[in-house]
N, C-alpha and C positions, 0 to 999 in steps of 0.2 A: 183367551177364550178358546176352548177346544170344541170341535164339532161344528154344528150349524151356527151361523151368525143370525141372531135375532135382534130386531130393532124395535123399541117401544115408541109408538106414535101417539101423541096426545093433542096435537094441533094440526098444522098443515100436512104433516106426514100421513095423517089419516086419509086425506083425499088426494095427496100427491106425494107418494113415497119417493119417487125418483129413482127407483132401482127395481129389478125384476123380483117379484114376490112368488115364492113357492107355496106359502101357507100363511094364513092370518087367523088370529084368535083374539077375541075380546079378552082383555086382562085388566088386572088392577095392581097398582103399586101402592104400598103402605108408606105413610110418613111424608107424603108429598101431595100438593094440590095444584091443579091447573090454574094459572093466573096470568092476567095481562100485566106482568110485573117487569117487563123488559122494554125499554125504549128502543124503537127500531129506527136506525139512521141509514139503513141501506134498502131493505126489501119493502117495507111498508111505511117509510117516512124518510126524512132527510136530517142532516145535522142541524139545519135551520128550523125545520118543522118536523120533529120526531113523531113517529106513530108509536103504536104499542103492538107487541107480539106476545104470544103465549110462551110460558116457561113453566117448568115444574119448580115450585118453591117449597122448601122444606117446612113442615108444620106438624107438630105433635098431634097424633090422633087423626090426622087427615089421610085421605086416600084419593087416588085418581084412576078413573077407568079410561082405557084407551085400547089401542090395537097393538098386539105383538105380531110383528111380521118376520117370517123366516125368509132370508134371502136365498134365491135360487143357487144351489151348489155350483161352484165355479165362478160365481159373480161377486164373491165376497170382497175382493180387493177393489174392484171398480165401485161397488156400492159404498164401501168405506171411504174411498177417495171423494166420491160425490157428496156424501153426507158431510164430510169435514169441510169441503169447499163451501157448502151451503150453510151449515150450522155454526161453523167456527169463524165466520167472516170478521167478527169484531171481538172475539174472545170473551163475550159475556156469558156464553154457555160453557159448562164444564162437561166433558165427555166422561161418562161413568157407566158402570154396569149395575143394573138393579134387578132384583128378583120380581118377576111378574107372575102373579097367580092367575091361571086360566082354568077353565073347566076340564081341560085335558091334562092338567098338571102344571107345575111351575116351570118357567124358563128364565134363564139369565139373559137379559137383553141390554144391548147398547142403548143408552138414553142420554139425552142432552138436558141438563138441569141448569138453572140460573146460578151464577156466581153472585151471592148477595153483597160482595165487596166491590163489584164492578160498577163503574160510573153509570152504566145504562140500567142498573137495577132501580126499580121504582115500586117496590112492594107495598107502599102505604097509600096509594091513590084510592079514593072511594070510587064506587061504580059510576056515579054520575060524571065525575072527572074523566074516567076512562072512556065513557061514551062520547064526551065532547072531543077528546083527542082523536079517537078512532073515526069519528064522523068527518073530520077535516083533513086527516093525514093522507099522503100519497107518496109512494116510493118506487123503486126500480121494478118491483113486481106488481105494481098497481095500487089502487085505493085500499087503504087500511080496512075500510068497511067490508070490502069483498072478502078479505081474509077471515074476518069475524063471521060473516054470513055463511061462507062455505063451510067453516068449521062447525058452526051451530047446526047447519042443515045435515051434514054428514053424521054428527053425533046423534041427531034425532032419528035418522034413517037406521042407525045401528041400535037404536033403543037405549042409548046412553044418556041419562039425564044429567044436566049441569045447569042448575037454576040460575047461577050468576051469568053464565054465557047466554042463556035464553033471555034473561032480562036485558042484557046488553044489546042483543040483536034487535029486540023490540024498541029499545030506547034509541039506538042509532038510526033505525028506520024513521022514527018520529023526528029526528033532527035533520035528516037529509031531504 
């Protein structure tokens, strides 16, 4: 990757990037959708009681809206090291570069997508099962429900609609 380092956030990176941000743009990636398709055994659950975290899951005709962040120049190496420590903790994510379409033009952004062959992949869970898991799980970074609620709230603040996430947020509130 030459020039600026861009990172695409679609889950917790939206509200907690963990690196200094020089610029941010709402953007969309094609061919992927935001999904609670990864069992969390570290941050939002445990090996005994896994939670669920968001990942980008490949799907024909799908798209995902999120935030493209440009890392402050000079902070790229530190940002990349921090992202890898956070996102690659169990190797369920694959580090890739995706084209993100923004109103100011496209950018190539570092993105973490799910490895569908990884043992933590669970892309076939229905929404109600996801809600039950999220309502009870707790990991090193806190309750799974807080992760869901923070992501849903920040997407709403940005004007990004995600009907499945909105339904899950309401359903988990009713379960807690």
